[in-house]
C-alpha positions as CSV (number, residue, x, y, z in Angstrom):
1,X,7.6,14.3,20.4
2,X,8.1,13.8,16.6
3,X,5.0,15.2,14.7
4,X,5.9,13.4,11.5
5,X,2.8,11.8,9.9
6,X,3.0,8.7,7.8
7,X,-0.3,7.1,6.5
8,X,0.0,3.5,5.3
9,X,-3.0,2.3,3.2
10,X,-3.4,-1.4,2.6
11,X,-6.4,-2.3,0.4
12,X,-8.4,-5.0,-1.3
13,X,-8.4,-4.7,-5.1
14,X,-11.2,-2.4,-6.4
15,X,-12.0,-1.2,-2.8
16,X,-11.1,2.4,-3.8
17,X,-8.1,2.3,-1.6
18,X,-5.8,4.0,-4.0
19,X,-8.3,6.8,-4.7
20,X,-8.9,7.4,-1.0
21,X,-5.2,7.4,-0.4
22,X,-4.6,10.1,-3.1
23,X,-7.5,12.1,-1.7
24,X,-6.1,12.0,1.8
25,X,-2.6,13.0,0.6
26,X,-4.1,16.0,-1.1
27,X,-6.3,17.0,1.9
28,X,-3.4,16.6,4.3
29,X,-0.9,18.4,2.0
30,X,1.6,15.6,2.1
31,X,3.4,13.4,-0.4
32,X,1.9,10.3,-2.0
33,X,3.6,7.1,-3.0
34,X,2.4,4.0,-4.6
35,X,3.8,2.4,-7.8
36,X,4.9,5.9,-8.8
37,X,7.9,5.5,-6.5
38,X,9.4,3.1,-9.1
39,X,9.8,6.0,-11.6
40,X,11.9,7.9,-9.0
41,X,13.9,4.8,-8.0
42,X,14.6,4.0,-11.6
43,X,15.7,7.5,-12.3
44,X,18.0,7.5,-9.3
45,X,19.5,4.0,-9.5
46,X,18.6,1.7,-12.3
47,X,17.2,3.6,-15.3
48,X,14.8,0.7,-16.2
49,X,11.3,1.3,-14.7
50,X,9.7,-1.4,-16.8
51,X,12.0,-4.0,-15.1
52,X,11.0,-2.8,-11.7
53,X,7.3,-2.8,-12.5
54,X,7.5,-6.4,-13.7
55,X,8.4,-7.5,-10.1
56,X,6.5,-4.8,-8.2
57,X,4.5,-6.3,-5.3
58,X,4.9,-9.7,-6.7
59,X,5.3,-12.7,-4.3
60,X,8.5,-14.6,-4.6
61,X,8.2,-16.9,-7.6
62,X,11.5,-18.6,-8.0
63,X,13.9,-20.5,-5.8
64,X,16.6,-18.1,-4.6
65,X,20.2,-18.2,-3.6
66,X,21.6,-15.8,-1.1
67,X,25.3,-14.8,-1.2
68,X,26.8,-12.1,1.2
69,X,23.3,-10.7,2.0
70,X,22.4,-10.5,-1.7
71,X,19.6,-12.5,-3.2
72,X,19.2,-13.9,-6.7
73,X,15.4,-13.3,-6.5
74,X,14.4,-10.3,-8.5
75,X,11.1,-10.0,-6.6
76,X,13.0,-9.8,-3.3
77,X,15.5,-7.3,-4.7
78,X,12.7,-5.0,-6.0
79,X,10.8,-5.3,-2.7
80,X,14.0,-4.4,-0.7
81,X,14.7,-1.4,-3.0
82,X,11.2,-0.1,-2.2
83,X,11.5,-0.8,1.5
84,X,14.8,1.1,1.6
85,X,13.3,3.9,-0.4
86,X,10.4,4.3,2.0
87,X,12.7,4.0,5.0
88,X,14.9,6.8,3.7
89,X,11.8,9.0,3.1
90,X,10.7,8.4,6.7
91,X,14.2,8.9,8.1
92,X,14.3,12.3,6.4
93,X,11.2,13.4,8.4
94,X,9.0,13.6,5.3
95,X,5.3,13.2,5.9
96,X,3.5,11.1,3.3
97,X,0.8,8.6,2.4
98,X,1.9,5.3,0.9
99,X,-0.2,2.6,-0.7
100,X,0.9,-1.1,-0.1
101,X,4.6,-2.0,-0.1
102,X,4.3,-3.5,3.4
103,X,4.7,0.0,4.8
104,X,2.6,-0.9,7.8
105,X,5.4,-3.1,9.0
106,X,8.5,-1.6,7.3
107,X,7.8,1.8,9.0
108,X,6.3,0.5,12.2
109,X,9.0,2.1,14.4
110,X,7.7,5.6,13.5
111,X,5.2,6.9,16.2
112,X,3.4,9.0,13.6
113,X,2.5,6.0,11.5
114,X,-1.3,5.5,10.9
115,X,-2.1,2.0,9.5
116,X,-5.3,1.7,7.6
117,X,-6.9,-1.3,5.8
118,X,-9.6,-0.6,3.2
119,X,-12.1,-3.3,2.1
120,X,-15.4,-3.2,0.3
121,X,-18.4,-5.3,-0.6
122,X,-17.7,-8.0,-3.2
123,X,-20.6,-6.9,-5.5
124,X,-19.6,-3.3,-5.4
125,X,-15.9,-4.2,-6.2
126,X,-17.0,-6.4,-9.0
127,X,-19.1,-3.6,-10.6
128,X,-16.1,-1.2,-10.3
129,X,-13.9,-3.7,-12.0
130,X,-16.4,-4.2,-14.8
131,X,-16.5,-0.4,-15.4
132,X,-12.7,-0.2,-15.4
133,X,-11.9,-3.3,-17.4
134,X,-14.9,-3.5,-19.6
135,X,-15.6,-7.1,-18.6
136,X,-18.5,-9.2,-17.2
137,X,-19.1,-9.9,-13.5
138,X,-17.5,-13.4,-13.6
139,X,-14.4,-12.1,-15.2
140,X,-14.3,-9.2,-12.6
141,X,-14.5,-11.6,-9.8
142,X,-11.6,-13.6,-11.2
143,X,-9.5,-10.4,-11.6
144,X,-10.3,-9.4,-8.0
145,X,-9.3,-12.9,-6.7
146,X,-6.0,-12.9,-8.5
147,X,-5.0,-9.5,-7.4
148,X,-5.9,-10.0,-3.8
149,X,-4.2,-13.4,-3.7
150,X,-1.0,-11.8,-5.0
151,X,-1.2,-9.0,-2.5
152,X,-1.8,-11.4,0.4
153,X,1.0,-13.6,-0.6
154,X,3.4,-10.7,-1.0
155,X,2.5,-9.1,2.3
156,X,2.5,-12.4,4.2
157,X,5.9,-13.3,2.9
158,X,7.5,-10.1,4.2
159,X,5.4,-9.3,7.3
160,X,4.6,-11.0,10.6
161,X,1.0,-9.7,10.8
162,X,-1.1,-11.2,8.1
163,X,-2.7,-9.1,5.3
164,X,-6.1,-7.9,6.3
165,X,-5.8,-9.1,10.0
166,X,-7.4,-6.3,11.9
167,X,-4.7,-6.6,14.7
168,X,-2.1,-5.3,12.3
169,X,-3.9,-1.9,11.6
170,X,-5.2,1.0,13.5
171,X,-8.4,1.1,11.6
172,X,-10.1,-1.2,9.1
173,X,-13.0,0.3,7.1
174,X,-15.5,-0.9,4.4
175,X,-15.6,1.9,1.8
176,X,-19.0,0.5,0.5
177,X,-20.7,1.8,3.7
178,X,-20.0,5.5,3.2
179,X,-18.7,5.7,-0.4
180,X,-15.2,6.9,-1.3
181,X,-15.6,10.6,-0.4
182,X,-17.2,10.1,2.9
183,X,-14.8,7.3,3.8
184,X,-12.0,9.7,3.1
185,X,-13.8,12.3,5.2
186,X,-14.0,9.9,8.1
187,X,-10.3,8.8,7.8
188,X,-9.2,12.4,7.5
189,X,-10.9,13.1,10.8
190,X,-9.4,10.1,12.4
191,X,-5.9,11.0,11.2
192,X,-6.2,14.6,12.4
193,X,-7.2,13.4,15.8
194,X,-4.2,11.1,15.9
195,X,-2.0,14.1,14.9
196,X,-3.3,16.1,17.8
197,X,-2.7,13.2,20.2
198,X,0.9,12.4,19.0
199,X,1.9,15.9,17.9
């Protein structure tokens, strides 16, 4: 059986999902992809990473027109470029952790895919945003709401299983319960058990 490991991390804003994902990639000794993939894509294909970032994980905003399989929607084009990029990485046999980008569905055909959703308590997330953004709690909650609304709309546009629906993931975990390091400890143990089972 194929022993390739791919870990897909979906997350609520300020849940620590990105930090946990980076930690897991380091512990497992595998690649890590999030928004950083846009730099590589731009270098390979387009040369303008700022343009890609403008439409990264953005739900479709404008009316679109499709001609011969090509769409006039820049959001959809950037999304498809990233989906293709991840698919090529997976097809090559590479093991990696990926944050967002609908990887839980885009890469669902791979038996070594582990799909994780990370959430956290609202108060703890708001405090984290206050520290990161130097804002008050009300502003933090507004930022969280906007980011999660965007992520949900993006995911639900491209995927059949809704964002955050536990049926779409192997494990959903609240990082507030154990903290980021111990949550990563727990997830590492889970992933290694899955590797043994599917390896």
